[in-house]
C-alpha positions as CSV (number, residue, x, y, z in Angstrom):
1,M,-3.6,-15.8,-10.0
2,R,-4.7,-15.1,-6.4
3,I,-7.3,-12.3,-5.9
4,D,-7.4,-10.3,-2.7
5,P,-10.6,-11.2,-0.7
6,A,-11.6,-7.6,-0.6
7,G,-12.1,-7.7,-4.4
8,W,-14.6,-10.6,-4.6
9,P,-17.7,-8.5,-3.6
10,F,-16.9,-6.1,-6.4
11,V,-16.2,-8.8,-8.9
12,G,-19.2,-10.9,-7.9
13,G,-21.5,-7.9,-8.0
14,A,-20.3,-7.0,-11.5
15,I,-20.8,-10.6,-12.7
16,A,-24.3,-10.7,-11.2
17,L,-25.2,-7.4,-12.9
18,A,-23.7,-8.7,-16.2
19,V,-25.9,-11.8,-16.1
20,A,-29.0,-9.8,-15.1
21,G,-28.3,-7.1,-17.7
22,G,-27.7,-9.6,-20.4
23,F,-30.9,-11.3,-19.9
24,L,-33.1,-8.4,-19.0
25,V,-31.7,-5.5,-21.0
26,S,-29.3,-6.5,-23.8
27,S,-26.4,-8.7,-24.5
28,A,-24.3,-5.6,-25.2
29,L,-24.9,-4.4,-21.6
30,G,-24.0,-7.9,-20.3
31,V,-20.7,-7.9,-22.2
32,A,-19.9,-4.4,-21.0
33,L,-20.4,-5.4,-17.4
34,L,-18.3,-8.6,-17.9
35,V,-15.5,-6.3,-19.0
36,V,-16.0,-4.3,-15.8
37,A,-15.7,-7.6,-13.9
38,G,-12.4,-8.3,-15.7
39,V,-11.0,-4.9,-14.9
40,L,-11.9,-5.5,-11.2
41,L,-10.2,-8.9,-11.3
42,F,-7.1,-7.2,-12.7
43,F,-7.2,-4.4,-10.1
44,F,-7.4,-6.8,-7.1
45,R,-4.8,-9.3,-8.4
46,D,-2.4,-10.5,-5.8
47,P,0.7,-12.1,-7.5
48,D,3.1,-14.2,-5.5
49,R,6.5,-12.5,-4.9
50,V,9.9,-13.8,-4.1
51,V,10.6,-11.7,-1.1
52,T,14.1,-10.0,-1.1
53,Q,16.3,-11.2,1.8
54,A,19.1,-8.7,2.6
55,P,20.6,-7.6,5.9
56,G,18.9,-4.4,7.2
57,A,16.6,-4.2,4.2
58,V,13.4,-2.1,4.3
59,L,11.2,-3.4,1.4
60,A,8.7,-1.5,-0.6
61,P,5.3,-2.1,1.0
62,A,3.5,-1.4,-2.3
63,D,4.0,-1.2,-6.1
64,G,4.2,2.3,-7.5
65,R,6.2,5.4,-8.2
66,V,8.4,7.1,-5.6
67,L,7.1,10.6,-4.8
68,V,9.3,11.5,-1.8
69,A,12.7,10.1,-0.8
70,G,14.4,12.0,2.0
71,R,13.3,14.8,4.3
72,P,9.9,14.1,5.8
73,A,6.9,16.2,4.6
74,V,4.8,15.2,7.6
75,A,4.9,17.4,10.6
76,E,4.9,14.7,13.3
77,F,8.0,13.1,11.9
78,P,10.9,15.6,12.4
79,A,13.8,15.5,10.0
80,D,16.4,15.1,12.7
81,R,14.9,11.7,13.6
82,W,13.2,10.4,10.4
83,Q,13.3,10.0,6.7
84,Q,10.3,9.5,4.4
85,I,9.6,7.4,1.3
86,S,6.3,8.0,-0.4
87,I,4.9,5.6,-3.1
88,F,2.0,6.6,-5.4
89,L,-0.1,3.7,-6.6
90,S,-1.9,4.2,-9.9
91,P,-5.0,2.2,-10.7
92,L,-2.8,-0.1,-12.8
93,D,-0.5,-1.1,-9.9
94,V,-1.0,-4.0,-7.6
95,H,-2.8,-2.6,-4.5
96,V,-2.0,-5.4,-2.0
97,N,0.2,-4.1,0.7
98,R,3.1,-5.9,2.3
99,M,5.2,-5.5,5.4
100,P,8.5,-3.6,4.8
101,V,10.3,-5.3,7.6
102,G,9.8,-8.1,10.1
103,G,9.1,-7.5,13.8
104,R,6.3,-6.9,16.2
105,V,3.4,-4.5,15.4
106,A,3.6,-1.9,18.2
107,K,0.7,0.3,17.2
108,V,-2.1,0.5,14.6
109,R,-3.8,3.9,14.3
110,Y,-6.7,5.1,12.2
111,H,-6.8,8.8,11.3
112,P,-10.0,10.2,9.7
113,G,-9.5,12.9,7.1
114,R,-10.0,14.2,3.6
115,F,-9.8,12.7,0.1
116,L,-7.3,15.0,-1.6
117,P,-5.3,13.6,-4.6
118,A,-2.8,11.2,-3.2
119,Y,0.2,12.8,-5.0
120,R,-0.2,16.1,-3.2
121,A,2.5,16.8,-0.6
122,D,-0.1,17.6,2.1
123,A,-2.2,14.4,1.5
124,G,0.0,12.5,4.0
125,D,-1.2,14.8,6.8
126,L,-4.7,15.7,5.7
127,N,-6.1,12.6,4.1
128,E,-7.7,9.6,5.8
129,Y,-5.1,7.0,6.6
130,T,-4.2,3.9,8.7
131,E,-0.8,3.9,10.3
132,V,1.2,0.9,11.4
133,W,4.2,1.1,13.7
134,I,6.6,-1.9,13.6
135,D,9.3,-2.6,16.2
136,H,12.1,-4.1,14.1
137,G,14.7,-5.2,16.6
138,G,14.4,-1.9,18.6
139,Q,14.2,0.3,15.5
140,P,10.8,1.8,14.7
141,I,9.5,1.6,11.1
142,V,6.2,3.3,10.3
143,V,3.9,2.6,7.3
144,R,0.9,4.7,6.3
145,Q,-1.9,3.5,4.0
146,I,-3.3,6.8,2.6
147,V,-6.5,7.2,0.7
148,G,-6.8,9.4,-2.4
149,V,-9.5,10.8,-4.7
150,L,-10.5,7.3,-5.9
151,A,-9.2,5.1,-3.0
152,R,-11.8,5.6,-0.3
153,R,-11.5,2.3,1.5
154,I,-8.4,1.0,3.4
155,V,-8.2,-2.6,4.5
156,C,-5.6,-3.2,7.3
157,R,-5.5,-6.8,8.5
158,T,-2.8,-6.6,11.1
159,T,-3.2,-5.8,14.8
160,E,-1.2,-4.5,17.7
161,G,1.1,-7.2,19.1
162,A,1.2,-9.3,16.0
163,D,4.5,-10.8,14.9
164,V,5.1,-10.1,11.2
165,T,7.7,-11.0,8.6
166,A,9.1,-8.8,5.8
167,G,7.0,-9.1,2.6
168,E,4.0,-10.5,4.5
169,R,0.6,-9.3,3.1
170,F,-1.2,-7.1,5.6
171,G,-3.8,-5.1,3.7
172,V,-5.1,-3.5,0.5
173,M,-6.2,-0.1,-0.7
174,K,-9.0,0.2,-3.2
175,F,-8.7,2.2,-6.4
176,G,-5.6,4.4,-6.4
177,S,-3.8,5.6,-3.4
178,R,-0.4,6.2,-1.6
179,M,1.8,4.6,1.0
180,D,4.3,6.5,3.2
181,V,7.1,4.8,4.9
182,F,9.1,6.4,7.7
183,V,12.5,5.1,8.6
184,P,15.2,6.3,11.1
185,A,17.3,9.2,10.0
186,S,20.4,6.9,10.2
187,A,19.0,4.7,7.4
188,R,20.5,4.8,3.9
189,L,17.8,5.4,1.3
190,T,18.3,3.2,-1.8
191,V,15.6,4.8,-4.1
192,K,15.0,8.3,-5.5
193,V,12.0,10.3,-6.7
194,G,10.6,8.8,-9.9
195,D,11.8,5.3,-9.3
196,H,9.2,2.5,-9.8
197,V,9.2,0.0,-6.9
198,V,7.8,-3.5,-6.4
199,A,6.3,-4.6,-3.1
200,A,8.3,-7.1,-1.2
201,V,11.0,-7.0,-3.9
202,T,12.5,-3.5,-4.1
203,V,14.8,-2.4,-1.2
204,I,13.9,1.2,-0.5
205,A,16.3,1.7,2.5
206,T,19.0,-0.1,4.5
207,L,19.0,0.2,8.3
208,T,22.3,0.6,10.1
209,G,23.3,-2.4,12.1
210,G,22.0,-4.8,9.5
211,S,19.2,-6.1,11.8
């Protein structure tokens, strides 16, 4: 299985420590550190996905559990113009992020902030995040990679002006986090709070016009 490149320094470091610990300290320490390396390999796994193709589909950008589905909880996205889907990623979920729609990246914005638990309603406003705006046939779709207590590093590999496709990999969040997706108020949400979604597979909303 593919491993996200951001994971190899962690995995390599754990293996190096396992070898050194096994030789210099004890075999038990070496085995324990190898287990850590295995856990890191599991965390940074990046499985291939069959991307869902459906007219107007907005795909889940991450694996996880839906925390919000409906009225935005973020001040700068007013309810008369936007709807919000928030996805909480546990440490057991795949943390590679994928584009929810195809189009052109209109803006990438980094926002410094705090490291509150990602499941808190105010984490979307107060925590550190990277925000990506996608122009999808004239309709804006916004994705936020939000850090949490454990996730203190966001990797965003897309840039302004890039042409992207739905389901395309664009980043990763390290060690538990959250993703917020903002869609136009006219979109029809197809998930509810508590649902488990799969990146690039689960349709979380359908845009009007089927573009």
